[in-house]
N, CA, C, O and the ligand as a Tripos MOL2 file, in Angstrom:
@<TRIPOS>MOLECULE
protein
  225   223    57     0     0
PROTEIN
NO_CHARGES

@<TRIPOS>ATOM
      1 N         105.1280  107.4690   95.3590 N.3       1 MET1
      2 CA        106.0120  106.4820   95.8770 C.3       1 MET1
      3 C         105.6710  106.0050   97.2540 C.2       1 MET1
      4 O         105.5130  106.7680   98.2070 O.2       1 MET1
      5 N         105.5570  104.5830   97.3120 N.am      2 ALA2
      6 CA        105.2420  104.0820   98.6360 C.3       2 ALA2
      7 C         106.3440  104.1670   99.6340 C.2       2 ALA2
      8 O         107.5170  104.1010   99.2670 O.2       2 ALA2
      9 N         106.0270  104.3040  100.8130 N.am      3 THR3
     10 CA        107.0350  104.2350  101.9110 C.3       3 THR3
     11 C         106.6830  103.2280  102.8490 C.2       3 THR3
     12 O         105.5580  102.7290  102.8170 O.2       3 THR3
     13 N         107.5750  102.8650  103.7190 N.am      4 ASP4
     14 CA        107.3570  101.8330  104.6740 C.3       4 ASP4
     15 C         107.7500  102.3690  106.0160 C.2       4 ASP4
     16 O         108.9110  102.3420  106.4240 O.2       4 ASP4
     17 N         106.6410  102.9010  106.7470 N.am      5 PRO5
     18 CA        106.8110  103.5090  107.8990 C.3       5 PRO5
     19 C         107.1000  102.5080  109.1530 C.2       5 PRO5
     20 O         107.4020  102.8930  110.2820 O.2       5 PRO5
     21 N         106.9840  101.4330  108.8310 N.am      6 ASP6
     22 CA        107.0860  100.4480  109.9530 C.3       6 ASP6
     23 C         108.4830  100.0250  110.3800 C.2       6 ASP6
     24 O         108.6820   99.5160  111.4830 O.2       6 ASP6
     25 N         109.3350  100.2180  109.5950 N.am      7 THR7
     26 CA        110.7360   99.7700  109.7260 C.3       7 THR7
     27 C         111.7050  100.8620  109.6310 C.2       7 THR7
     28 O         112.4600  101.0800  110.5790 O.2       7 THR7
     29 N         111.7470  101.5800  108.5450 N.am      8 GLY8
     30 CA        112.8510  102.5260  108.2160 C.3       8 GLY8
     31 C         114.1410  101.7950  107.9810 C.2       8 GLY8
     32 O         115.2100  102.4010  107.9090 O.2       8 GLY8
     33 N         114.0400  100.4780  107.8600 N.am      9 GLY9
     34 CA        115.3590   99.7250  107.6900 C.3       9 GLY9
     35 C         115.6730   99.4400  106.1810 C.2       9 GLY9
     36 O         115.3310  100.1950  105.2710 O.2       9 GLY9
     37 N         116.3070   98.3580  106.0290 N.am     10 GLU10
     38 CA        116.6730   98.0360  104.6370 C.3      10 GLU10
     39 C         115.3670   97.5930  103.7790 C.2      10 GLU10
     40 O         114.3670   97.1040  104.3060 O.2      10 GLU10
     41 N         115.4850   97.7900  102.6290 N.am     11 PRO11
     42 CA        114.2880   97.2520  101.7140 C.3      11 PRO11
     43 C         114.2640   95.6750  101.7650 C.2      11 PRO11
     44 O         115.1350   95.0180  102.3340 O.2      11 PRO11
     45 N         113.3520   95.2240  101.2150 N.am     12 GLU12
     46 CA        112.8950   93.8330  101.1860 C.3      12 GLU12
     47 C         114.0560   93.0890  100.4830 C.2      12 GLU12
     48 O         114.5730   93.4910   99.4400 O.2      12 GLU12
     49 N         114.4210   91.9650  101.1480 N.am     13 HIS13
     50 CA        115.4000   90.9440  100.6410 C.3      13 HIS13
     51 C         114.6510   89.6300  100.4940 C.2      13 HIS13
     52 O         113.4440   89.5290  100.7130 O.2      13 HIS13
     53 N         115.4170   88.6540  100.1200 N.am     14 VAL14
     54 CA        115.0180   87.2890  100.0970 C.3      14 VAL14
     55 C         115.7570   86.4170  100.9750 C.2      14 VAL14
     56 O         116.9830   86.5040  100.9030 O.2      14 VAL14
     57 N         115.2600   85.5910  101.7920 N.am     15 GLY15
     58 CA        116.0480   84.7770  102.7220 C.3      15 GLY15
     59 C         115.6720   83.4540  102.7090 C.2      15 GLY15
     60 O         114.4930   83.1510  102.5300 O.2      15 GLY15
     61 N         116.7310   82.4380  102.9170 N.am     16 GLU16
     62 CA        116.3100   81.1340  102.9690 C.3      16 GLU16
     63 C         116.5430   80.4310  104.2810 C.2      16 GLU16
     64 O         117.6140   80.5340  104.8780 O.2      16 GLU16
     65 N         115.5010   79.6940  104.7360 N.am     17 CYS17
     66 CA        115.6430   79.1160  106.1410 C.3      17 CYS17
     67 C         116.8840   78.1270  106.1850 C.2      17 CYS17
     68 O         117.1700   77.3380  105.2850 O.2      17 CYS17
     69 N         117.5740   78.2960  107.3740 N.am     18 GLU18
     70 CA        118.8260   77.4130  107.4350 C.3      18 GLU18
     71 C         118.4250   75.9610  107.7230 C.2      18 GLU18
     72 O         119.2590   75.0640  107.5970 O.2      18 GLU18
     73 N         117.1550   75.7070  108.1090 N.am     19 GLU19
     74 CA        116.7640   74.2890  108.6420 C.3      19 GLU19
     75 C         116.0960   73.5630  107.3430 C.2      19 GLU19
     76 O         116.4980   72.4560  106.9830 O.2      19 GLU19
     77 N         115.1790   74.1680  106.7450 N.am     20 CYS20
     78 CA        114.4200   73.4290  105.6670 C.3      20 CYS20
     79 C         114.6760   74.0430  104.4180 C.2      20 CYS20
     80 O         114.2970   73.4160  103.4290 O.2      20 CYS20
     81 N         115.2850   75.2280  104.2310 N.am     21 GLY21
     82 CA        115.4940   75.6230  102.8660 C.3      21 GLY21
     83 C         114.3970   76.4200  102.1990 C.2      21 GLY21
     84 O         114.5620   76.8340  101.0510 O.2      21 GLY21
     85 N         113.2630   76.6560  102.8850 N.am     22 ARG22
     86 CA        112.2340   77.3150  102.5110 C.3      22 ARG22
     87 C         112.6810   78.7630  102.2690 C.2      22 ARG22
     88 O         113.5790   79.2050  102.9850 O.2      22 ARG22
     89 N         112.1370   79.5360  101.3270 N.am     23 VAL23
     90 CA        112.4020   80.9420  100.9550 C.3      23 VAL23
     91 C         111.4010   81.8770  101.2040 C.2      23 VAL23
     92 O         110.2500   81.6760  100.8170 O.2      23 VAL23
     93 N         111.7250   82.8830  101.8130 N.am     24 TYR24
     94 CA        110.9110   83.8590  102.0330 C.3      24 TYR24
     95 C         111.2170   85.3480  101.7370 C.2      24 TYR24
     96 O         112.3960   85.7020  101.7310 O.2      24 TYR24
     97 N         110.2910   86.1880  101.5060 N.am     25 PRO25
     98 CA        110.7530   87.6470  101.3870 C.3      25 PRO25
     99 C         111.0160   87.9080  102.7730 C.2      25 PRO25
    100 O         110.2890   87.4240  103.6410 O.2      25 PRO25
    101 N         112.0790   88.6960  103.0710 N.am     26 VAL26
    102 CA        112.4320   88.9800  104.4330 C.3      26 VAL26
    103 C         112.8140   90.5820  104.5750 C.2      26 VAL26
    104 O         113.1520   91.3010  103.6340 O.2      26 VAL26
    105 N         112.7000   90.9460  105.8260 N.am     27 GLN27
    106 CA        113.2160   92.3520  106.2030 C.3      27 GLN27
    107 C         114.3350   92.1110  107.1720 C.2      27 GLN27
    108 O         114.3860   91.1540  107.9440 O.2      27 GLN27
    109 N         115.1900   93.0270  107.0670 N.am     28 VAL28
    110 CA        116.3050   93.1290  108.2210 C.3      28 VAL28
    111 C         115.9130   94.0250  109.3340 C.2      28 VAL28
    112 O         115.7150   95.2290  109.1690 O.2      28 VAL28
    113 N         115.8110   93.4470  110.4090 N.am     29 ASP29
    114 CA        115.5590   94.2760  111.6260 C.3      29 ASP29
    115 C         116.7120   95.0520  112.0490 C.2      29 ASP29
    116 O         117.8020   94.9620  111.4840 O.2      29 ASP29
    117 N         116.4520   95.9140  113.1700 N.am     30 ASN30
    118 CA        117.4360   96.6200  113.7110 C.3      30 ASN30
    119 C         118.6120   96.0050  114.3180 C.2      30 ASN30
    120 O         119.5770   96.6820  114.6730 O.2      30 ASN30
    121 N         118.5520   94.6830  114.4520 N.am     31 ASP31
    122 CA        119.6160   93.8910  115.0700 C.3      31 ASP31
    123 C         120.4810   93.3220  113.8410 C.2      31 ASP31
    124 O         121.5910   92.8330  114.0490 O.2      31 ASP31
    125 N         119.9610   93.3990  112.6250 N.am     32 GLY32
    126 CA        120.5940   92.8660  111.4780 C.3      32 GLY32
    127 C         120.1360   91.4440  111.3050 C.2      32 GLY32
    128 O         120.7650   90.7040  110.5490 O.2      32 GLY32
    129 N         119.0720   91.0140  111.9620 N.am     33 ASP33
    130 CA        118.4730   89.7680  111.6620 C.3      33 ASP33
    131 C         117.4940   89.7020  110.5980 C.2      33 ASP33
    132 O         116.7790   90.6690  110.3390 O.2      33 ASP33
    133 N         117.4280   88.6010  109.9670 N.am     34 LEU34
    134 CA        116.4070   88.5010  108.9570 C.3      34 LEU34
    135 C         114.9840   88.0070  109.5500 C.2      34 LEU34
    136 O         114.8680   87.0200  110.2750 O.2      34 LEU34
    137 N         114.0360   88.7470  109.1800 N.am     35 ARG35
    138 CA        112.6380   88.2800  109.6040 C.3      35 ARG35
    139 C         111.8940   88.1140  108.4160 C.2      35 ARG35
    140 O         111.8790   88.9940  107.5560 O.2      35 ARG35
    141 N         111.1600   86.8510  108.2820 N.am     36 PRO36
    142 CA        110.3890   86.6490  107.1930 C.3      36 PRO36
    143 C         109.1410   87.4170  107.2570 C.2      36 PRO36
    144 O         108.5270   87.4770  108.3220 O.2      36 PRO36
    145 N         108.6900   88.0500  106.1310 N.am     37 ILE37
    146 CA        107.4790   88.8750  106.0190 C.3      37 ILE37
    147 C         106.2780   88.0440  106.0310 C.2      37 ILE37
    148 O         106.2120   87.0430  105.3170 O.2      37 ILE37
    149 N         105.2790   88.4190  106.8370 N.am     38 GLY38
    150 CA        104.0300   87.5700  106.6920 C.3      38 GLY38
    151 C         103.9280   86.4530  107.6790 C.2      38 GLY38
    152 O         102.9810   85.6660  107.6490 O.2      38 GLY38
    153 N         104.9230   86.3740  108.5790 N.am     39 THR39
    154 CA        104.8640   85.2960  109.5530 C.3      39 THR39
    155 C         105.0990   85.9640  111.0030 C.2      39 THR39
    156 O         105.2440   87.1830  111.0940 O.2      39 THR39
    157 N         105.1260   85.2210  111.9950 N.am     40 SER40
    158 CA        105.2730   85.7320  113.3610 C.3      40 SER40
    159 C         106.8930   85.8760  113.5440 C.2      40 SER40
    160 O         107.3050   86.0960  114.6830 O.2      40 SER40
    161 N         107.7760   85.7650  112.5240 N.am     41 GLY41
    162 CA        109.1330   85.8710  112.6460 C.3      41 GLY41
    163 C         109.9760   84.5960  112.6140 C.2      41 GLY41
    164 O         111.1970   84.6150  112.7690 O.2      41 GLY41
    165 N         109.2870   83.5300  112.4120 N.am     42 THR42
    166 CA        109.9470   82.3740  112.3160 C.3      42 THR42
    167 C         109.4260   81.5260  111.0290 C.2      42 THR42
    168 O         108.3510   81.8030  110.4970 O.2      42 THR42
    169 N         110.2110   80.5380  110.5930 N.am     43 CYS43
    170 CA        109.7950   79.6930  109.4860 C.3      43 CYS43
    171 C         108.6340   78.7750  110.0580 C.2      43 CYS43
    172 O         108.4320   78.6050  111.2600 O.2      43 CYS43
    173 N         107.9010   78.2080  109.0300 N.am     44 VAL44
    174 CA        106.9670   77.3090  109.4480 C.3      44 VAL44
    175 C         107.5550   76.0340  110.1490 C.2      44 VAL44
    176 O         106.8890   75.3340  110.9110 O.2      44 VAL44
    177 N         108.7270   75.8220  109.8550 N.am     45 CYS45
    178 CA        109.5030   74.7700  110.5850 C.3      45 CYS45
    179 C         109.9030   75.0000  112.0330 C.2      45 CYS45
    180 O         110.2870   74.1260  112.8090 O.2      45 CYS45
    181 N         109.7560   76.3410  112.3000 N.am     46 GLY46
    182 CA        110.1170   76.6790  113.8110 C.3      46 GLY46
    183 C         111.4840   77.4100  113.7750 C.2      46 GLY46
    184 O         111.8200   78.0950  114.7400 O.2      46 GLY46
    185 N         112.2340   77.2900  112.7500 N.am     47 SER47
    186 CA        113.5640   77.9570  112.8470 C.3      47 SER47
    187 C         113.4600   79.5020  112.7030 C.2      47 SER47
    188 O         112.5770   79.9700  111.9840 O.2      47 SER47
    189 N         114.3160   80.2940  113.3520 N.am     48 ALA48
    190 CA        114.4090   81.5710  113.1230 C.3      48 ALA48
    191 C         115.6720   82.0270  112.5390 C.2      48 ALA48
    192 O         116.0260   83.1900  112.7310 O.2      48 ALA48
    193 N         116.3930   81.2140  111.8350 N.am     49 ALA49
    194 CA        117.7200   81.4120  111.3190 C.3      49 ALA49
    195 C         117.5780   81.5710  109.8830 C.2      49 ALA49
    196 O         117.2120   80.5600  109.2840 O.2      49 ALA49
    197 N         117.7780   82.5700  109.2350 N.am     50 PHE50
    198 CA        117.6520   82.7350  107.7600 C.3      50 PHE50
    199 C         119.0100   83.1530  107.1430 C.2      50 PHE50
    200 O         119.8130   83.8030  107.8120 O.2      50 PHE50
    201 N         119.2480   82.8080  105.9650 N.am     51 VAL51
    202 CA        120.3310   83.1260  105.1480 C.3      51 VAL51
    203 C         119.9770   84.0420  104.1360 C.2      51 VAL51
    204 O         119.0610   83.6970  103.3900 O.2      51 VAL51
    205 N         120.5290   85.1740  103.9470 N.am     52 ALA52
    206 CA        120.1080   86.0910  102.8550 C.3      52 ALA52
    207 C         120.6960   85.5440  101.5210 C.2      52 ALA52
    208 O         121.8230   85.0810  101.3510 O.2      52 ALA52
    209 N         119.6900   85.6940  100.6050 N.am     53 LEU53
    210 CA        120.0940   85.1850   99.1080 C.3      53 LEU53
    211 C         120.2860   86.2670   98.2460 C.2      53 LEU53
    212 O         119.4900   87.2040   98.2810 O.2      53 LEU53
    213 N         121.3660   86.2670   97.3700 N.am     54 SER54
    214 CA        121.4940   87.4270   96.4970 C.3      54 SER54
    215 C         120.4050   87.4830   95.5210 C.2      54 SER54
    216 O         119.8350   86.4310   95.2360 O.2      54 SER54
    217 N         120.0430   88.5950   94.9690 N.am     55 PRO55
    218 CA        119.1240   88.8910   94.0110 C.3      55 PRO55
    219 C         119.3500   87.9300   92.7020 C.2      55 PRO55
    220 O         118.3940   87.5930   92.0030 O.2      55 PRO55
    221 N         120.5190   87.5700   92.4640 N.am     56 ASP56
    222 CA        120.7250   86.7610   91.3020 C.3      56 ASP56
    223 C         120.3230   85.4210   91.4800 C.2      56 ASP56
    224 O         120.4440   84.6130   90.5600 O.2      56 ASP56
    225 ZN        112.3420   76.2900  107.8980 Zn       57 ZN57
@<TRIPOS>BOND
     1     1     2 1
     2     2     3 1
     3     3     4 2
     4     3     5 am
     5     5     6 1
     6     6     7 1
     7     7     8 2
     8     7     9 am
     9     9    10 1
    10    10    11 1
    11    11    12 2
    12    11    13 am
    13    13    14 1
    14    14    15 1
    15    15    16 2
    16    15    17 am
    17    17    18 1
    18    18    19 1
    19    19    20 2
    20    19    21 am
    21    21    22 1
    22    22    23 1
    23    23    24 2
    24    23    25 am
    25    25    26 1
    26    26    27 1
    27    27    28 2
    28    27    29 am
    29    29    30 1
    30    30    31 1
    31    31    32 2
    32    31    33 am
    33    33    34 1
    34    34    35 1
    35    35    36 2
    36    35    37 am
    37    37    38 1
    38    38    39 1
    39    39    40 2
    40    39    41 am
    41    41    42 1
    42    42    43 1
    43    43    44 2
    44    43    45 am
    45    45    46 1
    46    46    47 1
    47    47    48 2
    48    47    49 am
    49    49    50 1
    50    50    51 1
    51    51    52 2
    52    51    53 am
    53    53    54 1
    54    54    55 1
    55    55    56 2
    56    55    57 am
    57    57    58 1
    58    58    59 1
    59    59    60 2
    60    59    61 am
    61    61    62 1
    62    62    63 1
    63    63    64 2
    64    63    65 am
    65    65    66 1
    66    66    67 1
    67    67    68 2
    68    67    69 am
    69    69    70 1
    70    70    71 1
    71    71    72 2
    72    71    73 am
    73    73    74 1
    74    74    75 1
    75    75    76 2
    76    75    77 am
    77    77    78 1
    78    78    79 1
    79    79    80 2
    80    79    81 am
    81    81    82 1
    82    82    83 1
    83    83    84 2
    84    83    85 am
    85    85    86 1
    86    86    87 1
    87    87    88 2
    88    87    89 am
    89    89    90 1
    90    90    91 1
    91    91    92 2
    92    91    93 am
    93    93    94 1
    94    94    95 1
    95    95    96 2
    96    95    97 am
    97    97    98 1
    98    98    99 1
    99    99   100 2
   100    99   101 am
   101   101   102 1
   102   102   103 1
   103   103   104 2
   104   103   105 am
   105   105   106 1
   106   106   107 1
   107   107   108 2
   108   107   109 am
   109   109   110 1
   110   110   111 1
   111   111   112 2
   112   111   113 am
   113   113   114 1
   114   114   115 1
   115   115   116 2
   116   115   117 am
   117   117   118 1
   118   118   119 1
   119   119   120 2
   120   119   121 am
   121   121   122 1
   122   122   123 1
   123   123   124 2
   124   123   125 am
   125   125   126 1
   126   126   127 1
   127   127   128 2
   128   127   129 am
   129   129   130 1
   130   130   131 1
   131   131   132 2
   132   131   133 am
   133   133   134 1
   134   134   135 1
   135   135   136 2
   136   135   137 am
   137   137   138 1
   138   138   139 1
   139   139   140 2
   140   139   141 am
   141   141   142 1
   142   142   143 1
   143   143   144 2
   144   143   145 am
   145   145   146 1
   146   146   147 1
   147   147   148 2
   148   147   149 am
   149   149   150 1
   150   150   151 1
   151   151   152 2
   152   151   153 am
   153   153   154 1
   154   154   155 1
   155   155   156 2
   156   155   157 am
   157   157   158 1
   158   158   159 1
   159   159   160 2
   160   159   161 am
   161   161   162 1
   162   162   163 1
   163   163   164 2
   164   163   165 am
   165   165   166 1
   166   166   167 1
   167   167   168 2
   168   167   169 am
   169   169   170 1
   170   170   171 1
   171   171   172 2
   172   171   173 am
   173   173   174 1
   174   174   175 1
   175   175   176 2
   176   175   177 am
   177   177   178 1
   178   178   179 1
   179   179   180 2
   180   179   181 am
   181   181   182 1
   182   182   183 1
   183   183   184 2
   184   183   185 am
   185   185   186 1
   186   186   187 1
   187   187   188 2
   188   187   189 am
   189   189   190 1
   190   190   191 1
   191   191   192 2
   192   191   193 am
   193   193   194 1
   194   194   195 1
   195   195   196 2
   196   195   197 am
   197   197   198 1
   198   198   199 1
   199   199   200 2
   200   199   201 am
   201   201   202 1
   202   202   203 1
   203   203   204 2
   204   203   205 am
   205   205   206 1
   206   206   207 1
   207   207   208 2
   208   207   209 am
   209   209   210 1
   210   210   211 1
   211   211   212 2
   212   211   213 am
   213   213   214 1
   214   214   215 1
   215   215   216 2
   216   215   217 am
   217   217   218 1
   218   218   219 1
   219   219   220 2
   220   219   221 am
   221   221   222 1
   222   222   223 1
   223   223   224 2
@<TRIPOS>SUBSTRUCTURE
     1 MET1         2 RESIDUE 1 A MET
     2 ALA2         6 RESIDUE 1 A ALA
     3 THR3        10 RESIDUE 1 A THR
     4 ASP4        14 RESIDUE 1 A ASP
     5 PRO5        18 RESIDUE 1 A PRO
     6 ASP6        22 RESIDUE 1 A ASP
     7 THR7        26 RESIDUE 1 A THR
     8 GLY8        30 RESIDUE 1 A GLY
     9 GLY9        34 RESIDUE 1 A GLY
    10 GLU10       38 RESIDUE 1 A GLU
    11 PRO11       42 RESIDUE 1 A PRO
    12 GLU12       46 RESIDUE 1 A GLU
    13 HIS13       50 RESIDUE 1 A HIS
    14 VAL14       54 RESIDUE 1 A VAL
    15 GLY15       58 RESIDUE 1 A GLY
    16 GLU16       62 RESIDUE 1 A GLU
    17 CYS17       66 RESIDUE 1 A CYS
    18 GLU18       70 RESIDUE 1 A GLU
    19 GLU19       74 RESIDUE 1 A GLU
    20 CYS20       78 RESIDUE 1 A CYS
    21 GLY21       82 RESIDUE 1 A GLY
    22 ARG22       86 RESIDUE 1 A ARG
    23 VAL23       90 RESIDUE 1 A VAL
    24 TYR24       94 RESIDUE 1 A TYR
    25 PRO25       98 RESIDUE 1 A PRO
    26 VAL26      102 RESIDUE 1 A VAL
    27 GLN27      106 RESIDUE 1 A GLN
    28 VAL28      110 RESIDUE 1 A VAL
    29 ASP29      114 RESIDUE 1 A ASP
    30 ASN30      118 RESIDUE 1 A ASN
    31 ASP31      122 RESIDUE 1 A ASP
    32 GLY32      126 RESIDUE 1 A GLY
    33 ASP33      130 RESIDUE 1 A ASP
    34 LEU34      134 RESIDUE 1 A LEU
    35 ARG35      138 RESIDUE 1 A ARG
    36 PRO36      142 RESIDUE 1 A PRO
    37 ILE37      146 RESIDUE 1 A ILE
    38 GLY38      150 RESIDUE 1 A GLY
    39 THR39      154 RESIDUE 1 A THR
    40 SER40      158 RESIDUE 1 A SER
    41 GLY41      162 RESIDUE 1 A GLY
    42 THR42      166 RESIDUE 1 A THR
    43 CYS43      170 RESIDUE 1 A CYS
    44 VAL44      174 RESIDUE 1 A VAL
    45 CYS45      178 RESIDUE 1 A CYS
    46 GLY46      182 RESIDUE 1 A GLY
    47 SER47      186 RESIDUE 1 A SER
    48 ALA48      190 RESIDUE 1 A ALA
    49 ALA49      194 RESIDUE 1 A ALA
    50 PHE50      198 RESIDUE 1 A PHE
    51 VAL51      202 RESIDUE 1 A VAL
    52 ALA52      206 RESIDUE 1 A ALA
    53 LEU53      210 RESIDUE 1 A LEU
    54 SER54      214 RESIDUE 1 A SER
    55 PRO55      218 RESIDUE 1 A PRO
    56 ASP56      222 RESIDUE 1 A ASP
    57 ZN57       225 GROUP 0 **** ****
């Protein structure tokens, strides 16, 4: 079983950028904010606001 020692937080989710609608795999940080994985923490459009999408 793989573990994720970096966060210890919520497992991976999917989030949508509020500005441009781009969808990223995201992690939930300790403040409850969504952070896109594989970026510096913001969308390519510059927005840092993401809305969690349900798995459905
Ligand atoms: Zn965006």
